[in-house]
C-alpha positions as CSV (number, residue, x, y, z in Angstrom):
1,M,17.5,-0.5,-1.8
2,A,18.6,-3.7,-3.6
3,R,18.2,-5.8,-0.5
4,F,14.7,-4.6,-0.2
5,G,13.9,-5.3,-3.8
6,I,14.1,-2.0,-5.4
7,D,16.0,-1.5,-8.6
8,A,18.9,1.2,-7.8
9,S,20.5,1.5,-11.2
10,S,18.6,5.0,-11.6
11,A,18.8,5.7,-8.0
12,Y,20.9,8.3,-6.0
13,G,20.4,6.5,-2.6
14,V,18.5,9.2,-0.8
15,P,16.0,7.6,1.7
16,L,12.3,8.7,1.9
17,S,12.8,9.9,5.5
18,V,14.7,12.7,3.6
19,L,12.5,13.0,0.7
20,R,9.3,13.5,2.7
21,P,10.2,16.4,4.7
22,F,11.8,18.0,1.8
23,S,8.5,17.6,-0.1
24,K,6.8,19.4,2.6
25,E,9.4,22.3,2.1
26,L,8.8,22.3,-1.7
27,G,4.9,22.3,-1.1
28,K,2.6,21.0,-3.7
29,S,3.9,21.7,-7.5
30,P,2.3,19.5,-10.2
31,D,4.4,21.3,-12.8
32,L,7.5,20.5,-10.9
33,A,6.4,17.1,-10.3
34,R,6.1,16.3,-14.1
35,D,9.4,17.6,-14.7
36,L,10.9,15.2,-12.0
37,W,9.0,12.3,-13.3
38,A,10.4,12.9,-16.7
39,S,13.9,12.6,-15.4
40,G,13.7,9.1,-15.0
41,F,15.5,8.9,-11.7
42,H,14.0,6.9,-8.7
43,E,14.1,9.6,-6.1
44,A,13.0,12.2,-8.4
45,R,9.9,10.2,-9.2
46,L,9.2,9.5,-5.5
47,L,9.5,13.1,-4.9
48,A,7.1,13.8,-7.8
49,I,4.3,11.7,-6.1
50,L,4.8,13.5,-2.9
51,I,4.2,16.9,-4.2
52,T,1.2,15.9,-6.4
53,P,-2.0,16.6,-4.8
54,P,-4.5,14.1,-4.9
55,K,-7.0,16.4,-6.9
56,V,-4.3,16.3,-9.6
57,M,-3.6,12.8,-9.3
58,T,-6.4,11.8,-12.0
59,A,-6.8,8.3,-13.1
60,E,-5.2,9.3,-16.4
61,L,-2.0,10.7,-14.7
62,A,-2.0,7.6,-12.2
63,L,-2.2,5.1,-15.2
64,R,0.4,7.0,-17.1
65,W,2.8,7.2,-14.2
66,L,2.1,3.5,-13.2
67,D,3.1,2.4,-17.0
68,D,6.6,3.3,-16.0
69,V,6.9,1.8,-12.4
70,R,9.1,-0.7,-11.9
71,T,9.5,-0.7,-8.2
72,W,7.4,-1.6,-5.3
73,D,7.8,1.5,-3.5
74,L,7.0,4.0,-6.2
75,C,3.7,1.8,-6.8
76,D,2.7,2.0,-3.3
77,Q,3.5,5.7,-2.6
78,L,1.6,6.5,-6.0
79,T,-1.6,4.6,-5.3
80,N,-1.5,6.0,-1.5
81,V,-2.0,9.5,-3.0
82,Y,-4.4,8.3,-5.8
83,A,-6.4,6.5,-3.0
84,R,-7.3,9.8,-1.5
85,R,-9.5,10.6,-4.3
86,Q,-13.1,10.1,-3.8
87,D,-13.4,8.3,-7.1
88,S,-10.2,6.1,-7.0
89,G,-12.0,3.1,-6.3
90,T,-13.2,2.9,-10.0
91,L,-9.8,2.0,-11.1
92,V,-9.2,-1.1,-8.8
93,P,-10.8,-3.7,-11.1
94,V,-8.8,-2.2,-14.1
95,L,-5.5,-2.5,-12.3
96,A,-6.2,-5.8,-10.6
97,A,-7.0,-7.5,-14.0
98,S,-3.5,-6.7,-15.6
99,E,-1.1,-9.4,-15.7
100,R,1.8,-6.8,-15.6
101,E,3.3,-7.1,-12.0
102,F,3.4,-3.7,-10.6
103,I,0.2,-2.8,-12.4
104,K,-1.5,-5.8,-10.6
105,R,0.0,-4.8,-7.4
106,A,-1.1,-1.3,-7.7
107,G,-4.6,-2.5,-7.8
108,F,-4.6,-4.3,-4.6
109,A,-2.5,-1.7,-3.2
110,L,-5.2,0.9,-3.9
111,I,-7.8,-1.4,-2.1
112,A,-5.4,-1.4,1.0
113,W,-5.0,2.4,0.9
114,R,-8.9,2.8,0.3
115,A,-9.6,0.7,3.2
116,V,-7.5,3.4,5.4
117,H,-8.3,6.6,3.7
118,A,-11.8,6.2,2.0
119,K,-13.6,6.6,5.4
120,A,-17.2,7.6,3.7
121,A,-16.9,4.5,1.5
122,P,-19.6,1.7,2.0
123,D,-18.6,-1.6,3.1
124,Q,-20.1,-3.2,0.1
125,E,-17.3,-1.5,-2.0
126,F,-14.7,-3.7,-0.1
127,L,-16.8,-6.9,0.0
128,D,-16.9,-6.4,-3.8
129,C,-13.2,-6.6,-3.5
130,F,-13.2,-10.3,-2.2
131,E,-13.7,-12.1,-5.6
132,L,-10.4,-10.0,-6.9
133,I,-8.7,-11.2,-3.9
134,R,-9.6,-14.5,-4.1
135,N,-8.8,-15.0,-7.9
136,A,-5.3,-13.2,-7.3
137,S,-4.4,-15.4,-4.3
138,T,-2.6,-18.0,-6.5
139,D,-0.2,-15.4,-8.2
140,D,3.0,-16.2,-6.7
141,R,5.1,-13.3,-7.8
142,N,6.5,-11.7,-4.8
143,F,5.2,-8.1,-5.3
144,V,1.7,-9.4,-6.2
145,W,0.9,-11.9,-3.5
146,K,2.2,-9.6,-0.9
147,A,-0.2,-6.7,-2.1
148,V,-3.3,-9.2,-2.2
149,H,-2.3,-10.3,1.4
150,W,-2.0,-6.4,2.4
151,A,-5.4,-5.6,0.8
152,L,-7.3,-8.4,2.7
153,R,-5.7,-7.5,6.1
154,Q,-6.8,-3.9,5.6
155,I,-10.3,-4.6,4.8
156,G,-10.5,-6.8,7.8
157,K,-8.9,-4.0,10.2
158,R,-11.2,-1.4,8.6
159,S,-14.4,-2.1,10.6
160,A,-16.0,-4.7,12.9
161,D,-18.5,-5.3,10.3
162,L,-15.7,-6.2,7.6
163,Y,-13.4,-8.0,10.1
164,G,-15.9,-11.3,10.0
165,P,-16.0,-11.6,6.4
166,A,-12.2,-10.8,5.6
167,L,-11.5,-13.5,8.4
168,S,-13.6,-16.0,6.9
169,L,-12.0,-15.4,3.3
170,G,-8.5,-16.0,5.2
171,E,-9.8,-19.2,6.7
172,E,-11.2,-20.2,3.2
173,L,-7.7,-19.2,1.6
174,T,-6.0,-21.8,4.4
175,R,-7.8,-24.6,2.8
176,C,-6.7,-24.1,-0.8
177,E,-4.6,-26.4,-2.7
178,N,-2.6,-23.6,-4.0
179,R,0.7,-22.9,-1.9
180,T,0.6,-19.0,-2.3
181,A,-3.2,-19.0,-1.3
182,R,-2.7,-20.8,1.8
183,K,0.3,-18.5,2.8
184,I,-2.1,-15.5,2.3
185,G,-4.8,-17.2,4.2
186,R,-2.4,-18.0,7.2
187,E,-0.8,-14.8,7.4
188,T,-4.5,-13.1,7.2
189,V,-5.8,-15.1,9.9
190,N,-2.9,-14.9,12.3
191,E,-2.9,-11.0,11.9
192,L,-6.7,-10.6,12.0
193,S,-6.8,-13.2,15.2
194,S,-4.4,-11.1,17.1
195,Q,-5.5,-9.5,20.2
196,K,-4.3,-6.3,19.1
197,V,-6.7,-6.2,16.1
198,R,-9.4,-7.5,17.8
199,G,-9.1,-5.2,20.7
200,R,-9.0,-2.0,18.4
201,L,-12.3,-3.2,16.7
202,N,-14.0,-4.2,20.1
203,I,-14.4,-7.8,19.0
204,D,-14.8,-10.2,21.8
C-alpha cells in the first residue's frame, strides 16, 4: 500500500480484490456503511463506499466523507459511486476549486467517472470542464495532476465529438511553459492518438 502512495497507518492490508466480492455478499447497507466509515480504518471505509448505493451518496454525504479522505483510492472509489447520480456534476466546480489535495483530486476524478457513467449527459457538460482542466494543469501535486490528466483523457475517449476538442487541449498544454502542464498534454496526446482509441471511436 505504501508503495502505491496509500497511508497504511490505519489499515489491515486487505486488498480491494477481497473487499469487492465481500461487499456483494453483504449487499447495500447505508446504516452499516456509516458505522464502518466511523471506525476510521482504511478497508472499513472502502467497504463503506462499496455498500453505499448512489441514491444514498448525496452531495452532503460525499462532502462529509471526502473531508476525511487522505488517500487516492478512497477518493476515487467514493467519486466512482457518486458519479452514478444524475446530479453529481453540480459538485465538480466546488471540488475542483479546493486547494486541499484530495478534495481537488475528487473534482477531476468525478469528471473522469462521469465521462464513463453519465451516458445521458450532454457533451457541453464536458466541454465546460476544459477551463477547470486548463487552470489545474499547473498543479504539480502528484495526486492532483494525475487526476487532471485522467479527466482529460476520459473526456477524449467518451465520444468522437469530444475527441477532437480534448486532443486540441492536450496539444495546447504541450506548448505551455509549465512543466506539469506539458506532461499532462504529452500523455494525453499520446493516449488519444493511439490506434486503439482512434479505432474504438471510428476516427480515421
